[in-house]
C-alpha positions as CSV (number, residue, x, y, z in Angstrom):
1,X,-39.5,-45.7,96.7
2,X,-41.8,-42.7,96.8
3,X,-44.8,-42.5,94.5
4,X,-45.7,-39.3,92.8
5,X,-49.0,-37.7,93.8
6,X,-51.6,-37.5,91.1
7,X,-51.8,-34.1,89.6
8,X,-55.4,-32.9,89.6
9,X,-56.7,-31.8,86.2
10,X,-57.4,-28.1,86.0
11,X,-59.9,-26.6,83.7
12,X,-58.4,-24.9,80.6
13,X,-59.4,-21.3,80.0
14,X,-60.6,-21.4,76.4
15,X,-60.8,-17.6,76.2
16,X,-57.0,-17.6,75.8
17,X,-57.3,-19.4,72.5
18,X,-57.8,-17.6,69.2
19,X,-61.5,-17.5,68.3
20,X,-61.2,-20.1,65.5
21,X,-59.9,-22.7,68.0
22,X,-62.2,-22.1,71.0
23,X,-64.7,-24.8,69.8
24,X,-62.0,-27.3,68.7
25,X,-61.6,-30.6,70.4
26,X,-58.1,-30.2,71.7
27,X,-57.8,-33.9,72.8
28,X,-58.6,-35.1,69.2
29,X,-56.0,-32.7,67.9
30,X,-53.4,-33.8,70.4
31,X,-54.0,-37.5,69.6
32,X,-53.8,-36.9,65.8
33,X,-50.8,-34.6,65.8
34,X,-49.1,-35.4,69.1
35,X,-48.0,-33.0,71.9
36,X,-46.7,-30.4,72.3
37,X,-48.9,-29.1,69.5
38,X,-48.4,-25.6,68.2
39,X,-51.4,-24.1,66.3
40,X,-51.0,-20.7,64.7
41,X,-53.7,-18.3,63.6
42,X,-52.7,-17.3,60.1
43,X,-54.3,-13.8,60.3
44,X,-52.4,-13.1,63.6
45,X,-49.1,-14.2,62.0
46,X,-49.8,-12.0,58.9
47,X,-50.6,-9.0,61.2
48,X,-47.3,-9.6,63.1
49,X,-45.4,-9.7,59.8
50,X,-47.0,-6.4,58.8
51,X,-46.0,-4.9,62.1
52,X,-42.4,-6.1,61.7
53,X,-42.3,-4.6,58.1
54,X,-43.5,-1.3,59.5
55,X,-41.0,-1.3,62.3
56,X,-38.2,-2.1,59.8
57,X,-39.3,0.7,57.5
58,X,-39.4,3.1,60.4
59,X,-36.0,2.2,61.7
60,X,-34.3,2.3,58.2
61,X,-36.0,5.5,57.1
62,X,-36.1,7.7,60.2
63,X,-32.5,8.6,60.2
64,X,-32.4,9.6,56.5
65,X,-35.8,10.8,55.6
66,X,-38.3,11.5,58.4
67,X,-41.2,12.2,56.0
68,X,-40.9,8.8,54.4
69,X,-40.5,7.2,57.9
70,X,-43.8,8.6,58.9
71,X,-45.5,6.2,56.5
72,X,-44.2,3.4,58.7
73,X,-44.3,5.2,62.1
74,X,-47.9,6.2,62.0
75,X,-49.3,2.6,61.4
76,X,-46.8,1.3,63.9
77,X,-47.9,3.9,66.5
78,X,-51.6,3.0,65.9
79,X,-50.9,-0.7,66.3
80,X,-48.9,-0.2,69.6
81,X,-51.6,2.1,71.0
82,X,-54.4,-0.4,70.0
83,X,-52.5,-3.3,71.6
84,X,-51.9,-1.4,74.8
85,X,-55.6,-0.5,75.1
86,X,-57.9,-2.0,72.5
87,X,-60.5,0.7,71.6
88,X,-62.6,1.6,68.6
89,X,-60.1,1.8,65.7
90,X,-62.1,4.7,64.1
91,X,-61.7,6.8,67.3
92,X,-58.0,6.0,67.4
93,X,-57.4,7.1,63.8
94,X,-59.5,10.2,64.4
95,X,-57.4,11.1,67.4
96,X,-54.2,10.6,65.4
97,X,-55.5,12.8,62.6
98,X,-56.3,15.6,65.1
99,X,-52.9,15.2,66.8
100,X,-51.2,15.4,63.4
101,X,-53.1,18.6,62.4
102,X,-52.2,20.2,65.8
103,X,-48.5,19.2,65.3
104,X,-48.5,20.7,61.8
105,X,-50.1,23.9,63.0
106,X,-47.5,24.3,65.8
107,X,-44.7,23.5,63.3
108,X,-45.9,26.2,60.8
109,X,-46.3,28.7,63.7
110,X,-42.7,28.1,64.8
111,X,-41.4,28.6,61.3
112,X,-43.4,31.8,60.8
113,X,-42.3,33.2,64.2
114,X,-38.7,32.2,63.5
115,X,-38.6,33.8,60.1
116,X,-40.2,37.0,61.6
117,X,-37.5,37.1,64.3
118,X,-34.8,36.6,61.6
119,X,-36.2,39.5,59.5
120,X,-36.4,41.7,62.6
121,X,-32.8,41.1,63.6
122,X,-31.5,41.1,60.1
123,X,-30.2,37.6,59.7
124,X,-30.8,34.0,60.4
125,X,-32.2,33.5,63.9
126,X,-30.2,31.3,66.2
127,X,-27.0,31.3,64.1
128,X,-23.9,32.8,65.8
129,X,-21.7,34.7,63.5
């Protein structure tokens, strides 16, 4: 009968743990509660719940009322961008405000040009009739 080789113990990378658990004695926790042991960071769970609520709001509202959906889409976009590349949150929000102002300016310009074209050609621009 073959005997199994002893598995060497590998060091555990504590940087993978949430900050609140990095100094915890994991062996004591395992003895007290058994294994596998699942430990959740309450703030992390609360943030994920907020993300899911924003996603739900965006999905429900975007088809019927885009303006209301923006209240959910903007925070969701900021969270996704921050998760992809964690940067200074103030800079991220400032970039989003600048992009929104530019988008509004382009939208207003398109409406003004469109209404000018409609007046020039005596009707509604882009409508066959």
